[in-house]
C-alpha positions, 0 to 999 in steps of 0.5 A, spaced: 559 265 589 561 257 593 559 251 590 552 249 593 545 245 589 545 247 583 550 251 582 554 246 574 560 246 577 568 246 572 574 244 574 581 242 571 583 236 574 588 230 573 586 223 576 594 219 579 594 212 581 597 210 588 605 210 583 602 216 581 601 215 574 595 220 570 589 216 567 585 222 565 591 224 559 586 228 555 580 229 559 582 234 563 575 237 564 569 236 567 563 240 568 558 237 573 551 238 577 554 240 584 547 236 589 548 230 590 545 227 584 550 222 582 555 227 576 560 225 581 563 220 586 560 223 592 567 223 596 570 228 591 563 232 591 563 232 599 570 234 598 569 241 594 562 243 597 563 251 599 569 251 594 570 259 590 573 260 582 580 259 584 580 254 589 585 247 588 583 241 591 585 234 592 581 228 594 583 221 594 579 215 594 579 207 595 577 202 589 570 202 593 569 210 592 570 210 586 569 205 580 568 198 585 573 194 586 576 188 581 571 183 580 574 176 579 566 173 576 565 178 570 572 176 566 569 170 562 573 165 557 569 165 551 570 162 543 572 165 539 566 162 534 562 166 537 566 172 537 566 177 532 572 174 526 574 182 527 575 181 534 581 184 535 584 188 544 582 193 547 576 191 542 567 192 546 563 188 545 556 189 549 553 183 553 547 185 554 542 179 555 534 180 555 534 179 564 538 185 564 538 192 565 544 195 565 549 192 560 555 190 561 560 193 557 566 187 556 574 189 553 577 184 550 584 183 554 587 176 551 586 172 545 588 164 545 588 158 542 581 159 540 578 163 546 579 170 548 577 173 555 573 179 556 573 183 562 567 188 564 570 190 570 571 197 570 579 198 567 579 203 573 576 198 578 580 196 585 585 201 584 585 208 589 584 214 585 587 221 587 583 225 583 588 234 583 584 239 581 583 247 581 575 250 580 574 253 573 569 257 573 562 257 576 555 257 575 549 258 578 542 255 575 536 257 576 530 250 577 528 250 569 537 250 566 537 244 573 530 241 571 533 240 564 540 237 566 536 232 570 530 231 564 536 230 560 541 225 564 534 221 565 533 220 557 541 218 556 540 213 562 536 210 557 541 208 552 547 210 555 554 205 554 558 207 559 
């Protein structure tokens, strides 16, 4: 069987930055539904198309093909008075406003003199990433199963936190 639309693909992979540092320690398995459903980056999906169980792959994605460019405007300085008392570096704060559908998650990156620096960039924004791995299992799904996964996605999307 080959990877094609509506095949559930299991891969074991490592994610590295240009320095060769592994970025997905402990999360090496990925399972996604193939077929342009936006479950994985499209360049990665194209590279996997047509491969079989046991095949290997290696794809490098530029920042704009992965988690996006680093955006300075997503870094804000906020007074500690406006923030939770138990704030700490690495804490995630939900910055969703009623006007926005997509909630923004800010990570506290710095604390000093009554202020915190909050950053809503994805931790991997602005980084060129290399996905390298092996296809471990392929499952051909029925239309029914595909529909269930996609409906589950839509449902998840309503309350999804990245």
